[in-house]
FIZA-953555 format. One line per 8 residues: number of its first residue (from 1); their letters; for each residue x, y, z of N, C-alpha, C, CB. Coordinates in pm, whole numbers. Glycine has a CB too. Example, Ala and Ser with C-alpha at 12.3 -4.5 7.8 and 13.67 -1.06 7.14 Angstrom:
// FIZA-953555
1) as) 1319 -569 780 1230 -450 780 1320 -330 780 1131 -447 905 | 1285 -225 708 1367 -106 714 1290 3 787 1408 -60 572
***
This chain:
// FIZA-953555
1) mtsawfkp) -2311 1627 -3190 -2193 1545 -3220 -2158 1458 -3098 -2071 1635 -3259 | -2138 1328 -3121 -2107 1235 -3013 -1964 1254 -2964 -2128 1089 -3059 | -1947 1264 -2834 -1814 1282 -2776 -1727 1159 -2799 -1824 1313 -2626 | -1595 1180 -2799 -1500 1073 -2832 -1509 956 -2737 -1360 1128 -2833 | -1544 981 -2611 -1543 871 -2513 -1659 773 -2530 -1546 927 -2374 | -1749 804 -2622 -1857 710 -2653 -1816 615 -2766 -1984 787 -2692 | -1695 633 -2818 -1652 556 -2936 -1514 494 -2914 -1650 648 -3061 | -1483 388 -2989 -1351 324 -2977 -1235 417 -3012 -1346 203 -3067
9) elaeliin) -1265 527 -3079 -1159 623 -3113 -1095 685 -2988 -1216 734 -3201 | -1159 665 -2874 -1104 717 -2749 -964 664 -2725 -1195 681 -2631 | -941 539 -2760 -810 476 -2737 -699 552 -2809 -812 330 -2783 | -726 591 -2933 -625 663 -3012 -596 800 -2952 -671 677 -3157 | -699 864 -2900 -681 995 -2837 -594 985 -2712 -817 1057 -2802 | -615 880 -2634 -536 862 -2512 -389 840 -2547 -589 742 -2430 | -364 767 -2654 -226 737 -2695 -156 859 -2752 -226 625 -2798 | -225 934 -2836 -159 1039 -2915 -195 1182 -2878 -190 1019 -3056
17) hgdifnet) -298 1201 -2798 -342 1337 -2767 -362 1351 -2615 -473 1371 -2843 | -261 1403 -2549 -267 1416 -2403 -377 1507 -2353 -136 1465 -2353 | -430 1591 -2442 -536 1685 -2400 -660 1613 -2348 -575 1775 -2515 | -679 1487 -2390 -798 1413 -2347 -798 1397 -2195 -803 1274 -2416 | -680 1399 -2133 -672 1388 -1987 -735 1509 -1918 -526 1373 -1943 | -746 1620 -1991 -806 1741 -1935 -958 1742 -1950 -748 1864 -2002 | -1012 1640 -2014 -1157 1636 -2039 -1228 1534 -1951 -1183 1606 -2185 | -1159 1481 -1853 -1221 1377 -1770 -1343 1428 -1694 -1119 1322 -1672
25) hsiiadiv) -1347 1558 -1664 -1464 1612 -1595 -1591 1595 -1678 -1443 1759 -1561 | -1576 1606 -1811 -1691 1588 -1900 -1732 1441 -1906 -1658 1639 -2042 | -1634 1353 -1901 -1663 1209 -1900 -1736 1173 -1771 -1533 1126 -1915 | -1689 1227 -1660 -1754 1202 -1531 -1899 1248 -1536 -1679 1275 -1417 | -1924 1364 -1595 -2060 1416 -1606 -2150 1321 -1684 -2060 1555 -1673 | -2097 1263 -1792 -2176 1169 -1872 -2199 1037 -1798 -2106 1142 -2006 | -2101 996 -1719 -2117 872 -1641 -2222 893 -1531 -1982 828 -1578 | -2208 1000 -1456 -2299 1026 -1344 -2442 1051 -1392 -2250 1146 -1264
33) sghldiad) -2456 1112 -1510 -2590 1139 -1564 -2655 1015 -1623 -2582 1247 -1670 | -2577 906 -1634 -2632 782 -1688 -2618 767 -1838 -2773 772 -1652 | -2553 861 -1904 -2536 853 -2049 -2424 757 -2090 -2508 991 -2105 | -2331 732 -1999 -2218 644 -2030 -2195 548 -1915 -2089 727 -2059 | -2195 418 -1946 -2167 318 -1843 -2016 300 -1832 -2237 182 -1876 | -1969 285 -1710 -1825 275 -1689 -1766 149 -1753 -1793 278 -1541 | -1849 45 -1768 -1803 -76 -1837 -1787 -50 -1986 -1901 -192 -1813 | -1876 30 -2042 -1865 66 -2184 -1740 151 -2208 -1990 143 -2231
41) lvenmagv) -1704 232 -2109 -1583 312 -2122 -1461 222 -2137 -1566 405 -2000 | -1457 113 -2061 -1347 17 -2073 -1342 -42 -2214 -1361 -95 -1968 | -1457 -76 -2269 -1463 -131 -2404 -1410 -31 -2506 -1606 -172 -2439 | -1446 95 -2489 -1399 197 -2583 -1250 226 -2568 -1478 326 -2563 | -1193 183 -2457 -1049 200 -2434 -969 75 -2471 -1024 235 -2288 | -1035 -23 -2527 -970 -152 -2556 -842 -135 -2637 -1065 -244 -2630 | -844 -43 -2733 -729 -23 -2820 -604 23 -2748 -763 74 -2925 | -621 93 -2636 -505 139 -2559 -472 41 -2447 -532 278 -2502
49) ltnkepen) -572 -22 -2390 -549 -115 -2279 -483 -245 -2325 -680 -146 -2208 | -501 -279 -2452 -442 -401 -2507 -332 -371 -2608 -549 -487 -2573 | -290 -246 -2614 -186 -205 -2709 -57 -282 -2683 -160 -53 -2699 | 18 -310 -2788 139 -391 -2772 251 -317 -2699 189 -436 -2908 | 242 -184 -2695 345 -105 -2629 309 -81 -2482 366 29 -2702 | 394 -122 -2389 365 -103 -2246 339 43 -2209 479 -155 -2163 | 411 136 -2272 392 278 -2238 252 325 -2274 496 364 -2310 | 193 266 -2379 57 304 -2415 -44 241 -2320 27 261 -2560
57) rekgmrfy) -19 117 -2279 -108 54 -2181 -102 130 -2048 -70 -95 -2159 | 17 181 -2017 31 264 -1897 -56 389 -1908 178 302 -1875 | -54 453 -2024 -138 571 -2045 -286 536 -2024 -117 629 -2187 | -324 421 -2075 -463 377 -2061 -503 362 -1916 -485 247 -2135 | -417 299 -1837 -449 279 -1696 -445 409 -1617 -353 178 -1635 | -356 499 -1655 -352 628 -1586 -480 707 -1615 -228 710 -1631 | -528 695 -1738 -652 764 -1775 -769 707 -1697 -677 752 -1927 | -779 575 -1693 -892 512 -1624 -886 540 -1473 -894 360 -1650
65) tkilkelp) -767 538 -1418 -751 568 -1276 -790 713 -1246 -607 542 -1231 | -759 803 -1337 -799 943 -1320 -952 955 -1318 -740 1031 -1434 | -1018 879 -1403 -1165 876 -1404 -1217 827 -1269 -1218 785 -1519 | -1157 719 -1222 -1201 659 -1096 -1183 756 -979 -1123 529 -1068 | -1072 829 -979 -1044 924 -871 -1145 1038 -867 -904 980 -885 | -1201 1072 -983 -1292 1186 -991 -1438 1147 -973 -1274 1255 -1124 | -1467 1018 -971 -1605 974 -950 -1648 997 -805 -1620 825 -988 | -1774 1031 -783 -1825 1039 -645 -1809 903 -577 -1974 1084 -643
73) rdylndmq) -1770 903 -451 -1742 777 -381 -1866 689 -364 -1684 807 -245 | -1984 747 -376 -2106 668 -359 -2177 640 -490 -2201 740 -266 | -2109 663 -603 -2175 646 -732 -2184 500 -776 -2102 725 -838 | -2074 427 -768 -2069 290 -820 -2151 195 -734 -1925 242 -829 | -2223 103 -802 -2295 0 -727 -2204 -121 -705 -2424 -42 -801 | -2255 -219 -634 -2175 -336 -597 -2120 -410 -718 -2259 -431 -513 | -2203 -428 -821 -2160 -501 -940 -2053 -424 -1017 -2279 -530 -1031 | -2068 -293 -1025 -1969 -211 -1094 -1835 -214 -1022 -2018 -67 -1107
81) vkfiskfy) -1839 -207 -891 -1715 -214 -812 -1648 -349 -832 -1744 -191 -662 | -1727 -455 -834 -1672 -589 -855 -1609 -601 -993 -1782 -696 -837 | -1674 -545 -1094 -1621 -547 -1231 -1487 -474 -1237 -1722 -482 -1329 | -1482 -355 -1178 -1359 -275 -1182 -1249 -342 -1101 -1385 -133 -1128 | -1285 -405 -990 -1186 -476 -908 -1120 -587 -989 -1252 -534 -782 | -1200 -666 -1059 -1145 -774 -1142 -1057 -717 -1254 -1258 -859 -1202 | -1101 -606 -1310 -1025 -540 -1416 -887 -498 -1366 -1102 -417 -1470 | -881 -436 -1251 -753 -392 -1195 -666 -510 -1153 -777 -299 -1075
89) idrlkdnh) -727 -612 -1099 -651 -731 -1060 -582 -792 -1181 -744 -835 -993 | -652 -800 -1292 -594 -855 -1414 -478 -769 -1463 -701 -867 -1523 | -489 -639 -1445 -383 -547 -1490 -256 -559 -1406 -434 -403 -1486 | -267 -612 -1285 -148 -630 -1201 -48 -725 -1265 -188 -682 -1065 | -96 -811 -1354 -9 -910 -1418 64 -851 -1539 -91 -1031 -1461 | 37 -726 -1571 93 -663 -1690 237 -619 -1667 7 -542 -1730 | 293 -553 -1766 429 -500 -1759 446 -408 -1637 461 -424 -1888 | 568 -403 -1586 594 -324 -1464 557 -177 -1479 741 -336 -1427
97) rvvppvie) 557 -126 -1603 520 14 -1623 372 39 -1595 552 57 -1766 | 292 -64 -1611 148 -50 -1595 106 -59 -1448 75 -158 -1677 | 190 -120 -1367 153 -148 -1228 125 -24 -1143 263 -228 -1163 | 207 84 -1150 182 199 -1063 41 258 -1071 280 306 -1096 | -13 287 -1191 -150 339 -1194 -254 237 -1149 -184 387 -1332 | -222 108 -1162 -313 4 -1113 -321 10 -960 -267 -137 -1160 | -207 20 -896 -202 28 -750 -273 155 -702 -56 27 -700 | -245 266 -769 -309 393 -731 -461 384 -747 -254 508 -817
105) gysvlidm) -505 323 -856 -648 312 -882 -718 220 -784 -672 263 -1021 | -652 110 -748 -717 17 -656 -732 79 -517 -637 -115 -647 | -638 162 -480 -649 232 -352 -773 321 -350 -522 316 -326 | -802 383 -464 -922 466 -476 -1047 378 -471 -920 547 -609 | -1042 263 -536 -1158 174 -541 -1199 128 -401 -1127 51 -628 | -1102 104 -315 -1132 61 -177 -1216 166 -104 -1001 35 -100 | -1198 291 -141 -1272 400 -75 -1417 410 -121 -1202 532 -101 | -1453 338 -227 -1591 342 -276 -1684 280 -171 -1604 268 -412
113) seyniqnc) -1798 340 -152 -1890 297 -46 -1938 153 -65 -2009 389 -40 | -1944 106 -189 -1993 -30 -215 -1881 -132 -232 -2079 -30 -339 | -1760 -94 -195 -1650 -191 -205 -1671 -303 -104 -1513 -122 -182 | -1666 -426 -153 -1682 -544 -68 -1544 -599 -35 -1770 -653 -138 | -1516 -620 92 -1384 -665 135 -1343 -795 68 -1382 -683 285 | -1439 -878 29 -1406 -1005 -36 -1341 -985 -172 -1532 -1090 -50 | -1357 -867 -230 -1290 -837 -357 -1138 -838 -343 -1336 -702 -410 | -1090 -819 -219 -946 -801 -201 -868 -932 -202 -921 -730 -71
121) tdfltilf) -936 -1045 -189 -864 -1172 -178 -776 -1197 -298 -962 -1287 -161 | -834 -1192 -417 -756 -1214 -539 -656 -1101 -561 -849 -1226 -660 | -695 -979 -526 -603 -866 -544 -476 -888 -463 -671 -734 -502 | -490 -923 -337 -373 -942 -252 -288 -1060 -299 -415 -964 -107 | -354 -1167 -342 -281 -1284 -392 -193 -1246 -510 -379 -1396 -432 | -252 -1175 -607 -177 -1135 -727 -73 -1029 -693 -273 -1082 -835 | -109 -935 -606 -15 -829 -568 111 -889 -506 -80 -732 -469 | 94 -976 -408 210 -1034 -339 289 -1129 -430 164 -1109 -214
129) revtcqsq) 221 -1189 -527 288 -1285 -615 357 -1217 -733 188 -1386 -667 | 294 -1116 -791 342 -1058 -916 423 -929 -899 225 -1030 -1005 | 401 -858 -789 464 -727 -773 569 -732 -662 358 -619 -741 | 693 -707 -699 800 -699 -600 799 -558 -543 941 -735 -662 | 748 -544 -424 726 -411 -366 852 -326 -364 671 -425 -226 | 963 -383 -319 1084 -304 -303 1151 -268 -434 1181 -379 -217 | 1097 -317 -547 1147 -277 -679 1071 -156 -733 1137 -394 -777 | 967 -115 -662 885 -2 -705 945 130 -653 739 -18 -656
137) trqdryni) 893 241 -704 937 372 -656 889 393 -512 886 485 -747 | 945 493 -446 904 521 -308 755 544 -297 979 642 -254 | 698 625 -388 556 656 -383 471 532 -407 521 763 -485 | 512 448 -500 435 327 -530 441 229 -413 487 260 -658 | 556 221 -347 565 136 -227 471 189 -119 711 131 -174 | 471 320 -103 381 382 -5 236 350 -38 403 535 -1 | 201 357 -166 63 327 -207 25 183 -173 47 351 -358 | 119 91 -186 93 -48 -149 66 -58 2 212 -139 -189
145) yviiqklc) 148 9 81 128 6 227 -7 68 265 242 82 298 | -45 174 195 -174 239 223 -290 145 191 -188 370 143 | -278 71 81 -382 -26 45 -399 -128 157 -347 -98 -88 | -288 -180 208 -293 -279 317 -361 -218 439 -151 -329 352 | -324 -95 472 -385 -27 587 -535 -5 565 -316 107 613 | -572 40 447 -715 65 418 -796 -63 431 -731 123 276 | -742 -173 380 -814 -301 388 -828 -346 533 -741 -409 306 | -724 -324 613 -733 -359 755 -840 -275 824 -597 -338 825
153) nkdieylk) -847 -148 790 -947 -60 849 -1088 -97 803 -918 86 814 | -1097 -154 683 -1227 -189 625 -1289 -308 698 -1212 -220 475 | -1212 -413 714 -1265 -534 780 -1148 -621 826 -1359 -615 684 | -1099 -592 944 -980 -661 993 -1005 -809 1019 -929 -594 1120 | -1129 -844 1057 -1160 -984 1083 -1151 -1066 956 -1298 -997 1145 | -1193 -1009 844 -1184 -1083 717 -1038 -1105 680 -1258 -1006 603 | -956 -1003 699 -814 -1018 666 -746 -1120 758 -743 -883 676 | -788 -1124 883 -733 -1225 975 -769 -1366 926 -787 -1203 1118
161) slgsdfvy) -885 -1378 862 -929 -1509 812 -842 -1557 696 -1074 -1503 769 | -766 -1467 634 -677 -1506 524 -553 -1577 576 -636 -1382 443 | -531 -1570 707 -425 -1648 769 -284 -1599 742 -436 -1787 726 | -191 -1694 749 -49 -1660 741 -7 -1611 603 34 -1779 780 | -81 -1646 499 -46 -1599 365 -48 -1447 359 -142 -1658 260 | -149 -1389 421 -158 -1242 422 -45 -1182 505 -295 -1196 477 | -21 -1236 622 86 -1184 708 221 -1195 638 89 -1260 843 | 245 -1309 574 371 -1327 503 384 -1227 388 382 -1471 449
169) gvitamdg) 273 -1201 320 275 -1103 212 312 -965 262 140 -1098 144 | 260 -927 377 292 -797 436 441 -791 473 205 -770 560 | 490 -897 535 632 -902 575 722 -889 452 663 -1032 650 | 689 -965 349 770 -964 227 767 -828 159 722 -1071 130 | 650 -765 159 635 -635 93 723 -529 157 489 -590 97 | 732 -529 288 805 -421 357 953 -454 380 740 -391 489 | 991 -579 362 1128 -623 389 1227 -548 299 1141 -775 369 | 1314 -470 360 1414 -396 285 1380 -250 262 1436 -461 154
177) erdprnlv) 1266 -205 312 1229 -64 295 1334 27 359 1089 -36 358 | 1373 133 286 1477 221 337 1434 367 348 1598 212 249 | 1325 403 287 1285 543 289 1228 580 426 1181 572 178 | 1278 685 490 1232 720 625 1084 753 634 1311 836 676 | 1028 816 528 885 848 531 801 722 531 847 937 410 | 840 628 447 769 501 443 786 423 573 816 417 325 | 905 431 630 932 355 753 849 407 870 1080 363 788 | 835 538 883 751 592 991 608 543 974 756 747 991
185) flfeflqn) 559 547 850 424 497 823 412 350 863 388 515 674 | 509 270 822 506 126 851 514 99 1001 619 55 779 | 607 163 1069 622 139 1213 494 173 1288 740 220 1269 | 432 284 1253 308 324 1322 195 226 1291 267 466 1280 | 192 176 1168 91 78 1129 115 -56 1199 90 58 977 | 242 -97 1206 276 -228 1260 252 -239 1410 420 -259 1231 | 254 -128 1481 233 -133 1626 104 -206 1661 230 9 1684 | -1 -181 1583 -129 -250 1606 -139 -380 1527 -245 -158 1569
193) fikifplg) -85 -379 1406 -92 -498 1320 -34 -619 1391 -17 -474 1188 | 83 -601 1453 151 -711 1521 69 -766 1637 288 -666 1571 | -2 -677 1705 -84 -719 1819 -211 -791 1776 -119 -599 1905 | -267 -750 1662 -397 -800 1620 -388 -929 1539 -468 -695 1538 | -289 -938 1452 -278 -1055 1364 -192 -1163 1429 -220 -1016 1227 | -243 -1284 1443 -161 -1395 1495 -43 -1421 1402 -247 -1524 1512 | 78 -1407 1452 196 -1426 1367 237 -1572 1358 311 -1344 1420 | 210 -1650 1463 244 -1792 1459 390 -1814 1426 157 -1863 1358
201) hlaeemfd) 415 -1902 1328 552 -1935 1292 626 -1820 1224 553 -2056 1201 | 553 -1712 1193 615 -1597 1127 664 -1491 1226 518 -1535 1029 | 647 -1516 1355 686 -1417 1457 835 -1383 1448 653 -1469 1597 | 918 -1485 1434 1062 -1461 1428 1099 -1381 1303 1139 -1595 1429 | 1034 -1416 1191 1064 -1345 1067 1020 -1199 1076 996 -1413 948 | 903 -1176 1134 856 -1038 1152 954 -959 1238 715 -1036 1214 | 998 -1020 1348 1091 -950 1437 1222 -919 1365 1119 -1033 1563 | 1272 -1015 1289 1398 -994 1217 1388 -877 1119 1438 -1121 1142
209) viscyfpi) 1273 -868 1051 1255 -763 951 1254 -625 1014 1125 -786 874 | 1189 -611 1131 1182 -477 1192 1302 -447 1282 1054 -465 1273 | 1362 -550 1342 1473 -526 1435 1601 -484 1363 1500 -650 1519 | 1609 -510 1232 1729 -472 1159 1747 -320 1155 1724 -528 1016 | 1640 -246 1187 1648 -100 1187 1696 -44 1322 1512 -40 1153 | 1710 -133 1420 1747 -88 1555 1897 -104 1580 1668 -166 1661 | 1965 -2 1632 1913 133 1654 1907 211 1524 2000 208 1757 | 1824 312 1519 1807 391 1398 1936 464 1364 1692 492 1415
217) dfhpssdd) 1982 444 1242 2103 511 1193 2061 601 1078 2213 407 1148 | 2012 718 1112 1959 809 1010 1973 953 1058 1812 776 977 | 2017 1039 968 2029 1181 1000 1973 1261 882 2179 1221 1029 | 1861 1330 904 1794 1402 794 1876 1521 747 1657 1448 838 | 1843 1565 628 1909 1683 573 1865 1807 650 1877 1698 422 | 1960 1892 680 1928 2016 752 1854 2115 663 2056 2081 805 | 1851 2087 533 1783 2177 439 1633 2157 437 1838 2157 300 | 1585 2050 499 1442 2019 496 1387 2016 638 1416 1884 425
225) paavtred) 1330 2128 684 1280 2134 823 1161 2041 848 1240 2275 856 | 1094 1998 740 977 1911 755 1013 1763 742 871 1947 652 | 1142 1734 728 1185 1596 706 1160 1510 829 1333 1591 668 | 1148 1380 805 1138 1284 915 1267 1290 996 1112 1140 861 | 1253 1290 1127 1371 1296 1213 1410 1157 1263 1346 1390 1332 | 1530 1150 1316 1574 1024 1375 1484 987 1493 1721 1033 1421 | 1441 1086 1568 1354 1062 1683 1218 1007 1639 1334 1192 1763 | 1167 1059 1527 1040 1007 1474 1050 857 1448 1001 1082 1343
233) lanslapc) 1160 819 1384 1180 678 1350 1199 593 1476 1301 663 1257 | 1284 640 1566 1313 563 1688 1189 547 1774 1424 632 1768 | 1111 654 1788 992 649 1874 881 562 1816 940 789 1898 | 876 551 1684 773 466 1623 818 321 1611 735 520 1486 | 950 299 1609 1003 162 1600 995 87 1733 1147 165 1552 | 1029 154 1842 1038 87 1973 912 10 2012 1067 189 2080 | 791 67 1996 671 -9 2034 651 -136 1952 550 79 2019 | 705 -139 1831 694 -260 1748 777 -374 1805 738 -231 1603
241) lcaipefg) 894 -339 1856 988 -440 1903 941 -512 2029 1122 -377 1930 | 856 -447 2106 806 -511 2229 653 -518 2227 855 -435 2354 | 597 -538 2109 451 -534 2094 381 -658 2147 415 -516 1949 | 448 -774 2139 385 -901 2180 484 -987 2258 333 -978 2055 | 434 -1077 2342 523 -1163 2422 619 -1246 2337 442 -1255 2508 | 576 -1285 2218 660 -1369 2131 791 -1300 2094 584 -1406 2005 | 794 -1169 2103 917 -1095 2071 1010 -1083 2192 882 -956 2019 | 964 -1125 2310 1035 -1100 2434 1180 -1141 2435 967 -1168 2543
249) dsciilli) 1207 -1270 2411 1345 -1320 2419 1434 -1251 2316 1347 -1471 2397 | 1384 -1240 2194 1464 -1178 2087 1492 -1032 2119 1393 -1189 1952 | 1394 -966 2179 1410 -824 2212 1516 -804 2320 1275 -765 2258 | 1516 -890 2420 1617 -881 2527 1756 -905 2472 1586 -983 2640 | 1769 -1006 2386 1899 -1036 2324 1949 -916 2243 1890 -1161 2233 | 1857 -856 2167 1891 -739 2086 1935 -624 2176 1772 -696 2000 | 1863 -604 2283 1892 -494 2376 2031 -510 2438 1784 -488 2487 | 2061 -629 2485 2192 -655 2548 2305 -633 2447 2197 -799 2605
257) ekldsnlr) 2283 -682 2327 2384 -667 2221 2414 -519 2193 2337 -736 2091 | 2309 -438 2184 2328 -297 2150 2379 -215 2269 2198 -237 2100 | 2353 -262 2391 2408 -193 2509 2560 -202 2512 2349 -252 2638 | 2614 -305 2449 2759 -322 2443 2823 -239 2332 2792 -469 2422 | 2740 -171 2256 2791 -92 2143 2874 26 2192 2675 -42 2057 | 2967 67 2110 3048 186 2141 2976 315 2104 3182 179 2069 | 2864 301 2034 2789 418 1990 2696 467 2101 2709 386 1863 | 2707 594 2134 2626 651 2242 2477 641 2210 2666 798 2265
265) lakidslk) 2439 671 2086 2298 667 2049 2241 526 2060 2278 720 1907 | 2323 428 2028 2278 289 2040 2248 254 2185 2384 193 1982 | 2334 301 2276 2311 276 2419 2185 346 2468 2433 324 2501 | 2167 472 2424 2048 548 2466 1920 481 2417 2055 693 2414 | 1920 440 2289 1802 374 2233 1775 242 2304 1820 350 2083 | 1881 172 2341 1865 44 2411 1802 64 2548 2000 -27 2424 | 1843 168 2617 1785 197 2748 1638 238 2736 1865 309 2819 | 1608 315 2632 1468 352 2608 1384 229 2576 1458 454 2492
273) llvsiily) 1443 136 2500 1372 13 2468 1349 -70 2595 1450 -70 2364 | 1447 -71 2683 1432 -142 2810 1315 -85 2890 1563 -133 2894 | 1302 46 2891 1189 111 2959 1058 66 2896 1202 265 2953 | 1055 61 2762 934 18 2692 897 -125 2728 952 31 2541 | 997 -211 2740 972 -351 2777 914 -360 2918 1103 -433 2767 | 972 -284 3009 924 -285 3148 779 -236 3155 1014 -197 3238 | 749 -130 3081 612 -77 3080 515 -179 3022 605 53 2999 | 560 -250 2917 475 -352 2855 444 -463 2955 542 -410 2728
281) ikmnr) 548 -506 3027 529 -613 3126 433 -570 3236 665 -654 3187 | 449 -446 3283 362 -396 3390 216 -388 3343 409 -258 3436 | 196 -348 3219 60 -332 3166 -7 -466 3139 62 -250 3039 | 72 -571 3121 14 -700 3081 30 -808 3188 78 -747 2953 | 58 -768 3311 69 -866 3419 -69 -920 3456 137 -804 3543
***
C-alpha cells in the first residue's frame, strides 16, 4: 500500500489529522532512500499550501519545516537547496500566521551543507520588506536575529557587498526590541557587526537605536534564577556604544548627560562607559 505522502491526499491529512506530524520520520526515510523527492512532496502538499484558510497554510508550512529539520544536513544537493530557498522566500509574502514556520525553516536551511550564500539576497529583501520584526513574537524575533547571525558567519564578505540596504534592514529589524533575552543576543552580536560593516550615513541611526537602552533600566524577577540580569545587559551594551570612532562624539555627549542624572546606577554605568572609551582609545592609538 502506497503511503499518504506519495499522494495529493497528504494535504487533507495535514489539515484534518494531526497524527501525520508524528509520521515525519517515515517520510524522511523515504526521502533519504530516494523513494520520494522533496520537490514531489511539495506538489503533494499543494492542497494545504494553497488553501484559502491561513491557519491551514500555516499547518502546511509547519509540516514542511518539521521535515526540513529532521533531514540530514548533508542530504540536499545545491539545486534542491535553491528550490527550497525560493519556496520559503515566496511564503514570506503570505499571511502573518504563515511567517513564523517560514522563518524557522529558513534558519534550518542555512545550516544545510550545500546552502549557497547567494540564496539569501532575495530572502533578506523580502524579509525586511514584508515582515515587521517587532510585530512578531519574542521567539520569532529571536529566530530572525539568528538568521542574520548565521548568514554573517556563513560569508560576511558577501553580506558586506549588499551595502547599506542590509545594514538598514538589520537596524530596522531590531529597533524597538524590549525582551532582555533578545537584547543580550543582539548586543553581543552587534559588538562585532558594528566594527565589520561600514555604517556610513547610517552610523547615527545605529547609535540612536542602541543608545536608547543606556543606562539599562531593567530588574529581573527574583523567581527566575536563570533570568538575564541587569549586569548582563549593561556589560554587553557598553562595547557597542564605543565600538567605532564614528560613535565617539555621540557617546561622549550621552555619557555627560547621564553623569548629571540623579540615578546612582546611571552614574555608575556612565563611569564604566568612560573607562570603556578610554580603553578603546588606548587600543587604537
